[in-house]
N, CA, C, O and the ligand as a Tripos MOL2 file, in Angstrom:
@<TRIPOS>MOLECULE
protein
  257   255    65     0     0
PROTEIN
NO_CHARGES

@<TRIPOS>ATOM
      1 N          94.1690   61.2190  113.2220 N.3       1 MET1
      2 CA         94.6810   60.0660  113.0660 C.3       1 MET1
      3 C          94.3450   59.0100  113.9500 C.2       1 MET1
      4 O          94.6280   59.2160  115.1310 O.2       1 MET1
      5 N          93.7670   57.8450  113.6430 N.am      2 ALA2
      6 CA         93.3040   56.8080  114.6850 C.3       2 ALA2
      7 C          94.3070   55.8810  114.7410 C.2       2 ALA2
      8 O          95.1060   55.6290  113.8390 O.2       2 ALA2
      9 N          94.2400   55.3310  115.9290 N.am      3 VAL3
     10 CA         95.4690   54.3400  116.5500 C.3       3 VAL3
     11 C          94.5300   53.1240  116.7150 C.2       3 VAL3
     12 O          93.5220   53.2490  117.4110 O.2       3 VAL3
     13 N          94.8270   51.9110  116.0830 N.am      4 VAL4
     14 CA         94.0450   50.7560  116.2590 C.3       4 VAL4
     15 C          95.0610   49.7320  116.7710 C.2       4 VAL4
     16 O          96.1280   49.4490  116.2280 O.2       4 VAL4
     17 N          94.5530   49.2160  117.9200 N.am      5 HIS5
     18 CA         95.3650   47.9970  118.6830 C.3       5 HIS5
     19 C          94.7140   46.8630  118.1250 C.2       5 HIS5
     20 O          93.4960   46.6970  118.0580 O.2       5 HIS5
     21 N          95.7000   46.0120  117.6880 N.am      6 LEU6
     22 CA         95.0270   44.5470  117.2780 C.3       6 LEU6
     23 C          95.6640   43.5990  118.3980 C.2       6 LEU6
     24 O          96.6740   43.8750  119.0450 O.2       6 LEU6
     25 N          94.9450   42.5030  118.5080 N.am      7 PRO7
     26 CA         95.3660   41.5620  119.4830 C.3       7 PRO7
     27 C          96.8260   41.0570  119.3220 C.2       7 PRO7
     28 O          97.2990   40.8500  118.2040 O.2       7 PRO7
     29 N          97.5060   40.8690  120.4360 N.am      8 ASP8
     30 CA         98.8940   40.4920  120.1730 C.3       8 ASP8
     31 C          98.8840   38.9980  119.2240 C.2       8 ASP8
     32 O          98.1140   38.0630  119.4470 O.2       8 ASP8
     33 N          99.7120   39.0250  118.3550 N.am      9 GLU9
     34 CA         99.7320   37.5550  117.6000 C.3       9 GLU9
     35 C         100.4950   36.6120  118.4260 C.2       9 GLU9
     36 O         100.3510   35.4160  118.1710 O.2       9 GLU9
     37 N         101.2910   36.9630  119.3820 N.am     10 SER10
     38 CA        102.0480   36.0710  119.9090 C.3      10 SER10
     39 C         101.0390   35.1270  120.9460 C.2      10 SER10
     40 O         101.2570   33.9340  121.1550 O.2      10 SER10
     41 N         100.0140   35.8160  121.4900 N.am     11 LEU11
     42 CA         99.0320   35.0820  122.3330 C.3      11 LEU11
     43 C          98.2150   34.1300  121.2800 C.2      11 LEU11
     44 O          97.5080   34.4970  120.3410 O.2      11 LEU11
     45 N          98.5260   32.7690  121.7220 N.am     12 GLY12
     46 CA         97.8040   31.8590  120.5770 C.3      12 GLY12
     47 C          96.3470   31.7950  120.9750 C.2      12 GLY12
     48 O          95.9350   32.4860  121.9070 O.2      12 GLY12
     49 N          95.4850   30.9110  120.2330 N.am     13 ASN13
     50 CA         94.1130   30.8990  120.3990 C.3      13 ASN13
     51 C          93.7370   30.2020  121.6370 C.2      13 ASN13
     52 O          92.7150   30.4630  122.2710 O.2      13 ASN13
     53 N          94.7740   29.1250  122.0210 N.am     14 ALA14
     54 CA         94.3340   28.2830  123.1900 C.3      14 ALA14
     55 C          94.5970   29.1500  124.5100 C.2      14 ALA14
     56 O          93.7920   29.2560  125.4350 O.2      14 ALA14
     57 N          95.8550   29.7500  124.4410 N.am     15 ALA15
     58 CA         95.9890   30.6840  125.5060 C.3      15 ALA15
     59 C          94.9210   31.8100  125.7820 C.2      15 ALA15
     60 O          94.6320   32.1130  126.9400 O.2      15 ALA15
     61 N          94.4420   32.3140  124.8840 N.am     16 LEU16
     62 CA         93.4650   33.4290  124.8300 C.3      16 LEU16
     63 C          92.1470   32.6100  125.3070 C.2      16 LEU16
     64 O          91.4450   33.1210  126.1790 O.2      16 LEU16
     65 N          91.8380   31.5050  124.8240 N.am     17 ALA17
     66 CA         90.5940   30.7780  125.3670 C.3      17 ALA17
     67 C          90.8170   30.5100  126.8870 C.2      17 ALA17
     68 O          89.8980   30.7080  127.6810 O.2      17 ALA17
     69 N          91.8880   30.1140  127.2420 N.am     18 ALA18
     70 CA         92.3230   29.7560  128.7420 C.3      18 ALA18
     71 C          92.0680   31.0510  129.5350 C.2      18 ALA18
     72 O          91.3890   31.0780  130.5610 O.2      18 ALA18
     73 N          92.6840   32.1550  128.9620 N.am     19 ALA19
     74 CA         92.4890   33.4180  129.7470 C.3      19 ALA19
     75 C          90.9560   33.8000  129.7650 C.2      19 ALA19
     76 O          90.4770   34.2590  130.8020 O.2      19 ALA19
     77 N          90.2280   33.6330  128.7140 N.am     20 VAL20
     78 CA         88.9900   34.1340  128.8970 C.3      20 VAL20
     79 C          88.1020   33.1670  129.7800 C.2      20 VAL20
     80 O          87.1590   33.6140  130.4340 O.2      20 VAL20
     81 N          88.3980   31.9810  129.7750 N.am     21 THR21
     82 CA         87.5960   30.9420  130.4960 C.3      21 THR21
     83 C          87.9970   31.4500  131.9850 C.2      21 THR21
     84 O          87.0590   31.5900  132.7690 O.2      21 THR21
     85 N          89.1480   31.7040  132.3860 N.am     22 ALA22
     86 CA         89.5600   31.8680  133.6940 C.3      22 ALA22
     87 C          88.9020   33.1010  134.1460 C.2      22 ALA22
     88 O          88.3420   33.0380  135.2410 O.2      22 ALA22
     89 N          88.8710   34.1330  133.5480 N.am     23 THR23
     90 CA         88.2590   35.2720  133.6600 C.3      23 THR23
     91 C          86.7860   35.2450  133.9890 C.2      23 THR23
     92 O          86.3270   35.9430  134.8940 O.2      23 THR23
     93 N          86.0610   34.4550  133.2690 N.am     24 ILE24
     94 CA         84.6470   34.1680  133.2590 C.3      24 ILE24
     95 C          84.3840   33.5230  134.7150 C.2      24 ILE24
     96 O          83.5590   33.9560  135.5200 O.2      24 ILE24
     97 N          85.1580   32.5020  134.8970 N.am     25 LEU25
     98 CA         85.1570   31.6590  136.1480 C.3      25 LEU25
     99 C          85.3940   32.4640  137.1070 C.2      25 LEU25
    100 O          84.6670   32.3410  138.0930 O.2      25 LEU25
    101 N          86.3390   33.4050  137.1330 N.am     26 PHE26
    102 CA         86.4680   34.3250  138.3940 C.3      26 PHE26
    103 C          85.4470   35.2210  138.4600 C.2      26 PHE26
    104 O          85.0630   35.5360  139.5870 O.2      26 PHE26
    105 N          84.9040   35.7200  137.4810 N.am     27 ALA27
    106 CA         83.8350   36.6670  137.7180 C.3      27 ALA27
    107 C          82.4840   35.8380  138.3050 C.2      27 ALA27
    108 O          81.7100   36.3420  139.1200 O.2      27 ALA27
    109 N          82.3620   34.7130  137.8440 N.am     28 PHE28
    110 CA         81.0920   33.9720  138.5740 C.3      28 PHE28
    111 C          81.4040   33.6510  139.9350 C.2      28 PHE28
    112 O          80.4290   33.5780  140.6830 O.2      28 PHE28
    113 N          82.6920   33.4120  140.5020 N.am     29 VAL29
    114 CA         82.8550   33.1410  141.8690 C.3      29 VAL29
    115 C          82.7900   34.4750  142.5620 C.2      29 VAL29
    116 O          82.4190   34.4850  143.7360 O.2      29 VAL29
    117 N          83.0960   35.5490  141.9930 N.am     30 VAL30
    118 CA         82.8990   36.9090  142.5880 C.3      30 VAL30
    119 C          81.6720   37.1360  142.7230 C.2      30 VAL30
    120 O          81.2920   37.4300  143.8560 O.2      30 VAL30
    121 N          80.7300   37.0750  141.6770 N.am     31 LEU31
    122 CA         79.1700   37.2270  141.7280 C.3      31 LEU31
    123 C          78.5980   36.3780  142.6340 C.2      31 LEU31
    124 O          77.6000   36.7430  143.2540 O.2      31 LEU31
    125 N          79.1650   35.1180  142.8300 N.am     32 TYR32
    126 CA         78.5100   34.1300  143.8560 C.3      32 TYR32
    127 C          78.7540   34.6650  145.3080 C.2      32 TYR32
    128 O          77.8540   34.7820  146.1400 O.2      32 TYR32
    129 N          79.9850   34.9580  145.5070 N.am     33 LEU33
    130 CA         80.4860   35.4570  146.8750 C.3      33 LEU33
    131 C          79.6550   36.8520  147.2610 C.2      33 LEU33
    132 O          79.1190   36.9830  148.3610 O.2      33 LEU33
    133 N          79.6160   37.7520  146.3550 N.am     34 VAL34
    134 CA         78.7770   39.0410  146.7340 C.3      34 VAL34
    135 C          77.2350   38.7640  146.7190 C.2      34 VAL34
    136 O          76.5330   39.2330  147.6140 O.2      34 VAL34
    137 N          76.7260   38.0410  145.7570 N.am     35 GLY35
    138 CA         75.4070   38.0990  145.6350 C.3      35 GLY35
    139 C          74.6410   36.9420  146.4240 C.2      35 GLY35
    140 O          73.5100   37.0740  146.8900 O.2      35 GLY35
    141 N          75.3790   35.8500  146.5030 N.am     36 PHE36
    142 CA         74.4900   34.6910  146.9760 C.3      36 PHE36
    143 C          75.0750   33.8970  148.1660 C.2      36 PHE36
    144 O          74.3570   33.0470  148.6910 O.2      36 PHE36
    145 N          76.3170   34.1090  148.6290 N.am     37 ASP37
    146 CA         77.0050   33.5400  149.4870 C.3      37 ASP37
    147 C          76.4760   33.4200  150.8820 C.2      37 ASP37
    148 O          76.5540   32.3810  151.5390 O.2      37 ASP37
    149 N          75.9370   34.5280  151.2980 N.am     38 GLN38
    150 CA         75.3460   34.7840  152.7430 C.3      38 GLN38
    151 C          76.0430   34.0800  153.7030 C.2      38 GLN38
    152 O          75.4740   33.3070  154.4750 O.2      38 GLN38
    153 N          77.6260   34.3550  153.7160 N.am     39 GLY39
    154 CA         78.2890   33.5740  154.7370 C.3      39 GLY39
    155 C          78.7960   32.2900  154.6600 C.2      39 GLY39
    156 O          79.6860   31.8990  155.4150 O.2      39 GLY39
    157 N          78.2640   31.5680  153.7530 N.am     40 ALA40
    158 CA         78.6960   30.0520  153.6260 C.3      40 ALA40
    159 C          80.1490   29.9960  153.4220 C.2      40 ALA40
    160 O          80.8250   29.3220  154.1990 O.2      40 ALA40
    161 N          80.6930   30.6310  152.4610 N.am     41 ILE41
    162 CA         82.1010   30.4060  152.1650 C.3      41 ILE41
    163 C          82.8920   31.6820  152.7400 C.2      41 ILE41
    164 O          84.0370   31.6220  153.1860 O.2      41 ILE41
    165 N          82.1610   32.7690  152.6670 N.am     42 SER42
    166 CA         82.9630   34.1200  153.0730 C.3      42 SER42
    167 C          82.8340   34.2350  154.6550 C.2      42 SER42
    168 O          82.5870   35.3250  155.1710 O.2      42 SER42
    169 N          83.0020   33.1110  155.3880 N.am     43 ARG43
    170 CA         82.9140   33.2840  156.9160 C.3      43 ARG43
    171 C          84.2380   33.5200  157.4530 C.2      43 ARG43
    172 O          84.8540   32.5530  157.9030 O.2      43 ARG43
    173 N          84.7160   34.5760  157.4660 N.am     44 SER44
    174 CA         86.0750   35.0160  157.8030 C.3      44 SER44
    175 C          86.0150   36.2220  158.6490 C.2      44 SER44
    176 O          86.7740   37.1830  158.5250 O.2      44 SER44
    177 N          85.0870   36.1180  159.5000 N.am     45 GLY45
    178 CA         84.8410   37.4010  160.4310 C.3      45 GLY45
    179 C          83.7430   38.3540  159.8480 C.2      45 GLY45
    180 O          83.2620   38.2400  158.7210 O.2      45 GLY45
    181 N          83.4240   39.2740  160.7360 N.am     46 MET46
    182 CA         82.3880   40.3090  160.3060 C.3      46 MET46
    183 C          83.1120   41.2110  159.2350 C.2      46 MET46
    184 O          82.3430   41.7310  158.4260 O.2      46 MET46
    185 N          84.2000   41.4390  159.1110 N.am     47 PHE47
    186 CA         84.6570   42.4590  157.8700 C.3      47 PHE47
    187 C          84.0820   41.7170  156.5440 C.2      47 PHE47
    188 O          83.3390   42.3180  155.7670 O.2      47 PHE47
    189 N          84.4020   40.6260  156.3790 N.am     48 MET48
    190 CA         84.1300   39.8860  154.9930 C.3      48 MET48
    191 C          82.6060   39.8200  154.8890 C.2      48 MET48
    192 O          82.0650   39.9860  153.7970 O.2      48 MET48
    193 N          81.8980   39.5810  156.0050 N.am     49 HIS49
    194 CA         80.4790   39.5040  155.7860 C.3      49 HIS49
    195 C          79.8870   40.7400  155.5170 C.2      49 HIS49
    196 O          78.9240   40.7860  154.7510 O.2      49 HIS49
    197 N          80.3420   41.7750  156.0580 N.am     50 GLU50
    198 CA         79.7990   43.2200  155.9080 C.3      50 GLU50
    199 C          80.3390   43.7240  154.4890 C.2      50 GLU50
    200 O          79.6450   44.5350  153.8750 O.2      50 GLU50
    201 N          81.3480   43.3540  154.0290 N.am     51 LEU51
    202 CA         81.8750   43.8010  152.8520 C.3      51 LEU51
    203 C          80.8880   43.1070  151.7310 C.2      51 LEU51
    204 O          80.3160   43.8390  150.9240 O.2      51 LEU51
    205 N          80.7050   41.7290  151.6970 N.am     52 MET52
    206 CA         79.7820   41.1530  150.7690 C.3      52 MET52
    207 C          78.3790   41.5350  150.8290 C.2      52 MET52
    208 O          77.6170   41.2820  149.8960 O.2      52 MET52
    209 N          77.9400   42.2410  152.0760 N.am     53 HIS53
    210 CA         76.6450   42.5690  152.2950 C.3      53 HIS53
    211 C          76.4030   43.8480  151.5410 C.2      53 HIS53
    212 O          75.3780   44.1570  150.9340 O.2      53 HIS53
    213 N          77.6550   44.6310  151.6940 N.am     54 ASP54
    214 CA         77.4510   46.0900  151.1660 C.3      54 ASP54
    215 C          77.6030   45.7770  149.6640 C.2      54 ASP54
    216 O          76.9820   46.5330  148.9170 O.2      54 ASP54
    217 N          78.2080   44.9470  149.1860 N.am     55 GLY55
    218 CA         78.3100   44.5570  147.7470 C.3      55 GLY55
    219 C          77.0490   44.2180  147.2310 C.2      55 GLY55
    220 O          76.6920   44.6740  146.1440 O.2      55 GLY55
    221 N          76.2960   43.4250  147.9270 N.am     56 ARG56
    222 CA         74.8460   43.1060  147.4660 C.3      56 ARG56
    223 C          73.9450   44.2700  147.3640 C.2      56 ARG56
    224 O          73.1470   44.3860  146.4350 O.2      56 ARG56
    225 N          74.0870   45.2590  148.4550 N.am     57 HIS57
    226 CA         73.2590   46.4090  148.2890 C.3      57 HIS57
    227 C          73.8610   47.3180  146.9770 C.2      57 HIS57
    228 O          73.0570   47.8660  146.2240 O.2      57 HIS57
    229 N          75.0770   47.4190  146.7930 N.am     58 LEU58
    230 CA         75.6180   48.1260  145.8990 C.3      58 LEU58
    231 C          75.0520   47.8030  144.3920 C.2      58 LEU58
    232 O          74.6230   48.6210  143.5790 O.2      58 LEU58
    233 N          75.1800   46.2850  144.2400 N.am     59 LEU59
    234 CA         74.7120   45.9000  142.9340 C.3      59 LEU59
    235 C          73.2100   45.5980  142.7750 C.2      59 LEU59
    236 O          72.7360   44.9890  141.8160 O.2      59 LEU59
    237 N          72.4260   46.1490  143.9440 N.am     60 GLY60
    238 CA         71.0370   46.0730  143.6530 C.3      60 GLY60
    239 C          70.5270   44.4810  143.7680 C.2      60 GLY60
    240 O          69.4370   44.1630  143.2910 O.2      60 GLY60
    241 N          71.2760   43.6320  144.3440 N.am     61 LEU61
    242 CA         70.7040   42.2320  144.3420 C.3      61 LEU61
    243 C          69.7280   42.2500  145.4850 C.2      61 LEU61
    244 O          69.8510   43.1200  146.3470 O.2      61 LEU61
    245 N          68.7020   41.2940  145.5630 N.am     62 PRO62
    246 CA         67.9110   41.3070  146.5870 C.3      62 PRO62
    247 C          68.6210   40.6490  147.9990 C.2      62 PRO62
    248 O          69.3180   39.6350  148.0380 O.2      62 PRO62
    249 N          68.2800   41.4280  149.0160 N.am     63 CYS63
    250 CA         69.1140   40.8670  150.1710 C.3      63 CYS63
    251 C          68.1660   40.8660  151.3350 C.2      63 CYS63
    252 O          67.9060   39.7300  151.7300 O.2      63 CYS63
    253 N          67.5780   41.8510  151.9930 N.am     64 HIS64
    254 CA         66.6990   41.8910  153.0640 C.3      64 HIS64
    255 C          65.5140   43.0270  153.0220 C.2      64 HIS64
    256 O          64.7050   43.1090  153.9460 O.2      64 HIS64
    257 ZN         71.2630   43.9910  153.2190 Zn       65 ZN65
@<TRIPOS>BOND
     1     1     2 1
     2     2     3 1
     3     3     4 2
     4     3     5 am
     5     5     6 1
     6     6     7 1
     7     7     8 2
     8     7     9 am
     9     9    10 1
    10    10    11 1
    11    11    12 2
    12    11    13 am
    13    13    14 1
    14    14    15 1
    15    15    16 2
    16    15    17 am
    17    17    18 1
    18    18    19 1
    19    19    20 2
    20    19    21 am
    21    21    22 1
    22    22    23 1
    23    23    24 2
    24    23    25 am
    25    25    26 1
    26    26    27 1
    27    27    28 2
    28    27    29 am
    29    29    30 1
    30    30    31 1
    31    31    32 2
    32    31    33 am
    33    33    34 1
    34    34    35 1
    35    35    36 2
    36    35    37 am
    37    37    38 1
    38    38    39 1
    39    39    40 2
    40    39    41 am
    41    41    42 1
    42    42    43 1
    43    43    44 2
    44    43    45 am
    45    45    46 1
    46    46    47 1
    47    47    48 2
    48    47    49 am
    49    49    50 1
    50    50    51 1
    51    51    52 2
    52    51    53 am
    53    53    54 1
    54    54    55 1
    55    55    56 2
    56    55    57 am
    57    57    58 1
    58    58    59 1
    59    59    60 2
    60    59    61 am
    61    61    62 1
    62    62    63 1
    63    63    64 2
    64    63    65 am
    65    65    66 1
    66    66    67 1
    67    67    68 2
    68    67    69 am
    69    69    70 1
    70    70    71 1
    71    71    72 2
    72    71    73 am
    73    73    74 1
    74    74    75 1
    75    75    76 2
    76    75    77 am
    77    77    78 1
    78    78    79 1
    79    79    80 2
    80    79    81 am
    81    81    82 1
    82    82    83 1
    83    83    84 2
    84    83    85 am
    85    85    86 1
    86    86    87 1
    87    87    88 2
    88    87    89 am
    89    89    90 1
    90    90    91 1
    91    91    92 2
    92    91    93 am
    93    93    94 1
    94    94    95 1
    95    95    96 2
    96    95    97 am
    97    97    98 1
    98    98    99 1
    99    99   100 2
   100    99   101 am
   101   101   102 1
   102   102   103 1
   103   103   104 2
   104   103   105 am
   105   105   106 1
   106   106   107 1
   107   107   108 2
   108   107   109 am
   109   109   110 1
   110   110   111 1
   111   111   112 2
   112   111   113 am
   113   113   114 1
   114   114   115 1
   115   115   116 2
   116   115   117 am
   117   117   118 1
   118   118   119 1
   119   119   120 2
   120   119   121 am
   121   121   122 1
   122   122   123 1
   123   123   124 2
   124   123   125 am
   125   125   126 1
   126   126   127 1
   127   127   128 2
   128   127   129 am
   129   129   130 1
   130   130   131 1
   131   131   132 2
   132   131   133 am
   133   133   134 1
   134   134   135 1
   135   135   136 2
   136   135   137 am
   137   137   138 1
   138   138   139 1
   139   139   140 2
   140   139   141 am
   141   141   142 1
   142   142   143 1
   143   143   144 2
   144   143   145 am
   145   145   146 1
   146   146   147 1
   147   147   148 2
   148   147   149 am
   149   149   150 1
   150   150   151 1
   151   151   152 2
   152   151   153 am
   153   153   154 1
   154   154   155 1
   155   155   156 2
   156   155   157 am
   157   157   158 1
   158   158   159 1
   159   159   160 2
   160   159   161 am
   161   161   162 1
   162   162   163 1
   163   163   164 2
   164   163   165 am
   165   165   166 1
   166   166   167 1
   167   167   168 2
   168   167   169 am
   169   169   170 1
   170   170   171 1
   171   171   172 2
   172   171   173 am
   173   173   174 1
   174   174   175 1
   175   175   176 2
   176   175   177 am
   177   177   178 1
   178   178   179 1
   179   179   180 2
   180   179   181 am
   181   181   182 1
   182   182   183 1
   183   183   184 2
   184   183   185 am
   185   185   186 1
   186   186   187 1
   187   187   188 2
   188   187   189 am
   189   189   190 1
   190   190   191 1
   191   191   192 2
   192   191   193 am
   193   193   194 1
   194   194   195 1
   195   195   196 2
   196   195   197 am
   197   197   198 1
   198   198   199 1
   199   199   200 2
   200   199   201 am
   201   201   202 1
   202   202   203 1
   203   203   204 2
   204   203   205 am
   205   205   206 1
   206   206   207 1
   207   207   208 2
   208   207   209 am
   209   209   210 1
   210   210   211 1
   211   211   212 2
   212   211   213 am
   213   213   214 1
   214   214   215 1
   215   215   216 2
   216   215   217 am
   217   217   218 1
   218   218   219 1
   219   219   220 2
   220   219   221 am
   221   221   222 1
   222   222   223 1
   223   223   224 2
   224   223   225 am
   225   225   226 1
   226   226   227 1
   227   227   228 2
   228   227   229 am
   229   229   230 1
   230   230   231 1
   231   231   232 2
   232   231   233 am
   233   233   234 1
   234   234   235 1
   235   235   236 2
   236   235   237 am
   237   237   238 1
   238   238   239 1
   239   239   240 2
   240   239   241 am
   241   241   242 1
   242   242   243 1
   243   243   244 2
   244   243   245 am
   245   245   246 1
   246   246   247 1
   247   247   248 2
   248   247   249 am
   249   249   250 1
   250   250   251 1
   251   251   252 2
   252   251   253 am
   253   253   254 1
   254   254   255 1
   255   255   256 2
@<TRIPOS>SUBSTRUCTURE
     1 MET1         2 RESIDUE 1 A MET
     2 ALA2         6 RESIDUE 1 A ALA
     3 VAL3        10 RESIDUE 1 A VAL
     4 VAL4        14 RESIDUE 1 A VAL
     5 HIS5        18 RESIDUE 1 A HIS
     6 LEU6        22 RESIDUE 1 A LEU
     7 PRO7        26 RESIDUE 1 A PRO
     8 ASP8        30 RESIDUE 1 A ASP
     9 GLU9        34 RESIDUE 1 A GLU
    10 SER10       38 RESIDUE 1 A SER
    11 LEU11       42 RESIDUE 1 A LEU
    12 GLY12       46 RESIDUE 1 A GLY
    13 ASN13       50 RESIDUE 1 A ASN
    14 ALA14       54 RESIDUE 1 A ALA
    15 ALA15       58 RESIDUE 1 A ALA
    16 LEU16       62 RESIDUE 1 A LEU
    17 ALA17       66 RESIDUE 1 A ALA
    18 ALA18       70 RESIDUE 1 A ALA
    19 ALA19       74 RESIDUE 1 A ALA
    20 VAL20       78 RESIDUE 1 A VAL
    21 THR21       82 RESIDUE 1 A THR
    22 ALA22       86 RESIDUE 1 A ALA
    23 THR23       90 RESIDUE 1 A THR
    24 ILE24       94 RESIDUE 1 A ILE
    25 LEU25       98 RESIDUE 1 A LEU
    26 PHE26      102 RESIDUE 1 A PHE
    27 ALA27      106 RESIDUE 1 A ALA
    28 PHE28      110 RESIDUE 1 A PHE
    29 VAL29      114 RESIDUE 1 A VAL
    30 VAL30      118 RESIDUE 1 A VAL
    31 LEU31      122 RESIDUE 1 A LEU
    32 TYR32      126 RESIDUE 1 A TYR
    33 LEU33      130 RESIDUE 1 A LEU
    34 VAL34      134 RESIDUE 1 A VAL
    35 GLY35      138 RESIDUE 1 A GLY
    36 PHE36      142 RESIDUE 1 A PHE
    37 ASP37      146 RESIDUE 1 A ASP
    38 GLN38      150 RESIDUE 1 A GLN
    39 GLY39      154 RESIDUE 1 A GLY
    40 ALA40      158 RESIDUE 1 A ALA
    41 ILE41      162 RESIDUE 1 A ILE
    42 SER42      166 RESIDUE 1 A SER
    43 ARG43      170 RESIDUE 1 A ARG
    44 SER44      174 RESIDUE 1 A SER
    45 GLY45      178 RESIDUE 1 A GLY
    46 MET46      182 RESIDUE 1 A MET
    47 PHE47      186 RESIDUE 1 A PHE
    48 MET48      190 RESIDUE 1 A MET
    49 HIS49      194 RESIDUE 1 A HIS
    50 GLU50      198 RESIDUE 1 A GLU
    51 LEU51      202 RESIDUE 1 A LEU
    52 MET52      206 RESIDUE 1 A MET
    53 HIS53      210 RESIDUE 1 A HIS
    54 ASP54      214 RESIDUE 1 A ASP
    55 GLY55      218 RESIDUE 1 A GLY
    56 ARG56      222 RESIDUE 1 A ARG
    57 HIS57      226 RESIDUE 1 A HIS
    58 LEU58      230 RESIDUE 1 A LEU
    59 LEU59      234 RESIDUE 1 A LEU
    60 GLY60      238 RESIDUE 1 A GLY
    61 LEU61      242 RESIDUE 1 A LEU
    62 PRO62      246 RESIDUE 1 A PRO
    63 CYS63      250 RESIDUE 1 A CYS
    64 HIS64      254 RESIDUE 1 A HIS
    65 ZN65       257 GROUP 0 **** ****
């Protein structure tokens, strides 16, 4: 017996579009911070720098 989950009808199209847009923007910010920031925004000590640096290596982005 298959169970199918349909989208919640109470979530309107505008709310769904806003949630999708916010998720995409958040993903781009995270991608920028991990992939391209190089400390310009994430300058909050060596922990954040090293975390973003390790993220670049994890994702296979060119680093050094
Ligand atoms: Zn590196």
